[in-house]
N, C-alpha and C positions, 0 to 999 in steps of 0.2 A: 561466643554467647554475649547476646548485648546486656546492658548493666542492668535494665527490667525484668528480663527472663531471670538474671542471676536472683533477684528478691523475689521473683515466685518461685522459683525453686525452694529456695530458703521457707517461704513462709509455707508452702507447702507439705514439704518435710517434718516443720514443727506442728502443723496442723495434723497431719498423718499421725505422729507419733502422742500427742494429745489424744486424739480419737480412740486409740487403739492401744491404751494403757491397760495392761491386763491380758489383752490379746494375744493370738499367734498371728503375727505376720507371715504373708505367704502359706497362707493354711489350707490352700488349694480349697476354699468355700464354693458353694454352689447354690443353684435354683433348686436344688430337691431337699429332702427333709427325711430322716430315719425312716419313719412309718410308710409313706407312700414310694419312695425310692424301692427298699429292700423288704421291708416288715422289723416288726421288731420282734418277736419273741420266734422258738423254732419253729412253732404250729403255724404261723404266719409268712416265714420264711418259706417253711417245705411244700407249703400250699399253695404259692405264690398268690397269696393272700385269698384265695379264693375262698376258704375256711372261716377266715378273720370275722365276719360278722357272726359268725356262731363259735365264739370260742369262748370258751368257759374261764379262762385264763383272765388276769387281770388285763393284757394289752386290750380287751373289749373297750375298756376306759374308750379309746382312739376309735376303734371301727364302729361299734356300736354300742354306745354304753350303756343301752336297754337289758345287754345281754348280761349284765352282772347281776343279774334277779335270776339268773336260771341256775345257780348255784348258791346254795344258804350260808356254804362254810366260807370263813375266812382265808386269805391266802396271804402268802409272802412271797416273793419271788426275786431272784436274783440272777444275771447272764450278762454272758459278754457278746459281742459280733464285730466281727471281721472281713468288711469288704473291700476286695482290689478291684478297680478298673482297671485297664490297659485298651487305652484311647492310642490307634495309628491312626498315621497319615503317610500318603505318600503323592510326591508330586516331584516338578523338574529342579528344583533346591531342595529336595529331601529323598528318601527312600526307607521308606516303613520306619519313620523314628516314631516312638513313643512319647505319646505328648504327656499320658498322665498314668502315673501309676503309685499315686498314693493313694495309700489306705483310708480307709474311715475305720477307725474301733472304739466300739461303746461300750460303756458300762452298762446296765440297764437294773434298774429297781423297781419294785412295784409293789402295791400291797391293795388288799380289797376288805371291807369289814362289813358285818352286819350293826347297822343304827338304831336298829328298833329298842332298844333298853334305854335308849335316850329318853324315849316318849313314853305317855301311858297307852296309846294307840297299838293295838295289836295287828301292827301293820308291818312290813317289812320295807327297809330304807336302806340300800348297799351304796356305799360310798369306795370307789377304787381311784388310786395315784400312779402313774407312770413318767419314768424318769429314764433319759439317757444323755451321758455325758462323754465328750469326744475325749479319746488318746486314755481309753480304759479311765476316767476319772479324771485325768490331767488337765484337763483342757476343756475350761467351761464357756468359751466363745471361739468360735472359729469361724472369721472374717475377712472376706477378701471382695474386692471388686477392682477390675481392671479392664483395662484393654489390653490386647494380645495380639502381635504380629504372627506367634506361631499359631495361633489358635488353640480354645480352650472349650470344653464341654459343659453344657446347658446346666447338666442337672448331677453330675459325680464331682467329688472333691468330699472334705471333711464336711461335716455336720453340725451345725450348732449346737448348745443344750435343749434336746427336747424334754417339753415338759408341759403331761395331760394330767389333769384331776377331774372328776365327774361323781355321778350318782344314777341310780335308778330306783324303780319302786315297781311293783304289778298294779296295773289299773283295773283289772278286771280278770278273770280267769283263763289262762293264756296268753295276755295281753300286755306286755311289760312295756314302758318307756323310759326313756334315760338321757339324759343331758350331760354333757362337760363341756370343758374350756380348755383350750391350748394355749400356753404362755410363751408369747417372744418376747423380745424386746428391744426396744428402740432408743438408740443411743446417740445422746449431743454432746461437741465439746466447743469452747470456745476459750480462746487465748491471744492474750494482747500482750508482745514484748518490744523489747526496743535493743534494737542489734545496731551494731558496725559494720564494715563493709567486711569485714574478716569472720563475721556471724558470729562474734561474741554478743552474748545476752545479758541484757538486765532488766530488773523491774519488769520480771514476768509475773505474770495472773495464769492462771489456768483452770479451769473449770471442766467437771467432766460429769456426766448424770445419762442413767439411763431409769427409763421405766417401763413398767409391763403393759404389753399388748394383748389383749384377752379376746378373744376369737371364739365363737361358740360353736357345738357341736349337738346335733339333734338326731334323734334315733328311735325306732318303736320295732319291737319285735310281737310276732303272732305264731302260737304254736297251736294248729288248726285240731288236732284231736281234741287237746287238753278247751279248746272254746266251743267246741261244737259237740264233743260227749265226752266230757269229762268223769263220767258214771260207769261207761261200759266201752267195749273195745270196738274200733270202727275202722273203714278203709282210709280214715284222715290221719290216723295215726301216723308219728313220725313226721309231717311234713310240718314245716318253719317257714316263713317268711319274713322279711327285715327290710329295713328302709334308713339311710341313714342320710344326712345331710351337715357337711364339714364347710364351714365359711373361710373363705383366703385370708390368709395371713403373712405376712414379712419379716425381715429383719432390717432395720434399719439404722444407719448412722446421719448425724450431721456435724457438718465442723465449720466454723467459722474462727479465721484468723487474722488478729489484727497486727501488721509490723509497722515500727515506726524507726526510722533512722533520720537521726538530728542531723538538722543542715540540709539533708537531700528529701526526705519524707517528712514533714511535720505532724504533731500529735491532734495537728485541727484537718489535714488529709493525708490520713493513715493509708496504706496498703491493704487491702482486704480479699481475702480467698475465701470462699463460701463454696463448700462440697455439700452435695444431700445426693447419697445411694443406698440401693436395695440389694439385700442378699437373702438368699435363703426362701424363697417366694414358694408359698404352696395356693393353689390354686381352688376357686370353692369347687366340692366335689358331691355329686351326686351318687348314691350307691344303693343300688337292688340288688336282694339276692334270696337266694331259696335253697332248702336243705331236706334232703331226705335221711333219714336214720335209721337203722335195724338193732339189731340185739347188739352186734360186734362192728358194724361198719356205719358211715356214712359217707352220703357224697354232695357237693354244694358246687353252687353256679352262682357267680358274682357278675352285676353288667355296671360299670363303673363309669362316668362322665368327669371328666375333669376339663373345667373352664379356662383355660390359657390364654385365649383372646383377651381377657381383662389386664393382663401383663404390657399391654401395649400402651396403656395410660399410664402406668404405672412410670415405663423407662421413659416417656414424656418429661416428667418431672426429674431423671435419674442425671446427673450434670457428669457421670463418668460416660452411661450406656446411652447419650438422649441422641448421639449423631449416627447410632446402629441403625435407625429403623425397623426393628426387628418385626416382624409380621407372625405372629401368633395362629394355630389353630385351638379349637376346642377337640379334645381326645375321647374316644368311645373306647373302654378296655373292657374285653371279656376275660374272664376267668374260671377255669375249673378246677375243683381239686376232689380227693375223697381220702378217707382214712378207714384201716384196718386194723382189728386186734387179733395178731394171730397165735396171742397167746395170752393166759390171764391176766397176765400185767404188763404186757408187750404190744406196741403198736409202730404201724409206719405209715405216712402220709407222703402223698404224692399230689403235684399240682400243676399248672400251668399257665399263661398267659402271652397274649399278645398286645403289645403297645406301639400306636403310632408315636411318628415324632408331633410332637407340639411344635418346635419350631419350623414355620413354613419357608422362610427367607434361606435360600442358598449364599446369600452374602450379607453380613454384619460389619459395616464399615467401622475399621479400626476395633472393633470387639471381638470379631472374628468367632461366632459360637460356633458348635456342633450338636448336633442333634441327629437322632436316628431312631429308625422302627425298630424293634427288636422282639425276640420270640425269649420269653422266660420259663424255666423247667425248674422245679424244685423236689426235695427230698424229705424225709422228717423222719425221727424216730422217737419213741416214747417209751418210758419204762418207771415203772412203778417199784419201790423197795417196800415191802409190809411188814417185813420182820424189825421195826423199830421199837425199841424196848421202853422208849421214856415219848414217844411221840404218839399222839390220838390215832392218826392218819397216816396212811404211805407217805412217804418220800416220792416226789415226781420227778424224772430226768428227762430232760428234751436236748436233741441235736437237730441242727437243721443244717439245709443245701441247698444254697440258689446257684444257676448259672444264668445268666443274661449274655444274649447272643443278639449283637449291635450290627445290625445289617449294612453293607457297602452304600455309600451317600456322597457326590461330590459337594465342595463348598468351593467358592471362588473367595479367596485369601484377599483383602483390601487394608491399606493403609495410607493416613496423610502423614505422616510424620514428615517434619522437612528436612530431616538430614540425606534422606534419599539414598540411603546405605540399604531400606530392608525393602525387600521383594515387593510388589504391590500385580493384583491382577493376577496372581497363581490359582487353577484348579487345582485343588488336593483332593483325591480320594480318601474316605476317611472309613475306619469301620472299628471294631473292639469288642473285648470280652470282660464280661465282670463276674468276678468268682465272689461268695458272699460263703462265710460259716459263720454258725453261732450256736449258744449250748446255754441251757437254763437250769435251775433248780427251784424247785417250789414246794413250801409247807403249808398244808392244811391245818385249819384251827378253827 
């Protein structure tokens, strides 16, 4: 290795150590996020997100904040989610290798409350908050941005901190509006170090900063029966419609490292390494949904457009992935789900969805991303325990399961590594499955 290459490797190692202080290296982070990839609470997971826009629980803060106004009671929810992807690849240099089976494990907490008592106005105002933390609360930030000779999946892996807060109010009879904000972190690190050829450092200066990036979610909900015939029964009773817009968001890290080697690289002309890279991207999303409900059942459909093509411009400024020349398509995701109460305190939720691959490219130089069309099916169970001696309302327990079936697709693995030891232009046939299991407990107040 050339002398200048050794200096670059040393600077890069130090820079990455600075940038990821407090993070988990090799955490298999991804371009997905908890809410859009799997669902937040068991009802979202079990319905394949088809009923998420009409969920009276606190996860509405993300999917449709206007729906927070549908239930005047406060709520405190806690839960756990375990998602385990298994991505397989078969090629001339491998045989059904499992490329990724690292789970994403979230501890979830959410709360909703009525803030009407804060004002003298006789008008309801609701506040909702929900957060998810990786590794059951032990890992606040999961970040990895890397090239990969073996291939890596675009969407699956550990998910960074999920944080959403918002509110809702009733605009007119049957018409609710809401807004919320998703918070992600943009981190930066700078370091100046003096070192010798053996790597011994002195006079180090290290600064690490993280600032929040706040992106908006806007929604409205219409209850046709309550709007057009509030004082009597009519054929519109039970029909609801909702619209939501979620702006794009990402997690970004920038690193600037400066190395000085006395007698070789002077302070007047130091070796400078600059890295800027993205992770955990969420595209802008437009969602429209409709629901019809009866006494003990409801059926809902959602049509969701995800604008992944905007990610191309983000990659142009990514110093790790810019050579990939990745191309993305905007995708339309249909979802359908139903919920049935088969007893006074028990219910079952089912759902399914079909999602096309957002990655249009079959080859992404050095980065080697995989992405697949997939079928999604879900099943959820809910139960209420009403015999609580101390609590005002019943305690709700939920379980949800989801299966994502990734369809077979061929990718060409490419690399420009100078050692020449890695396979190049190898066609890999890939597929996979993802299993998601989640549970929650909800207290009303």
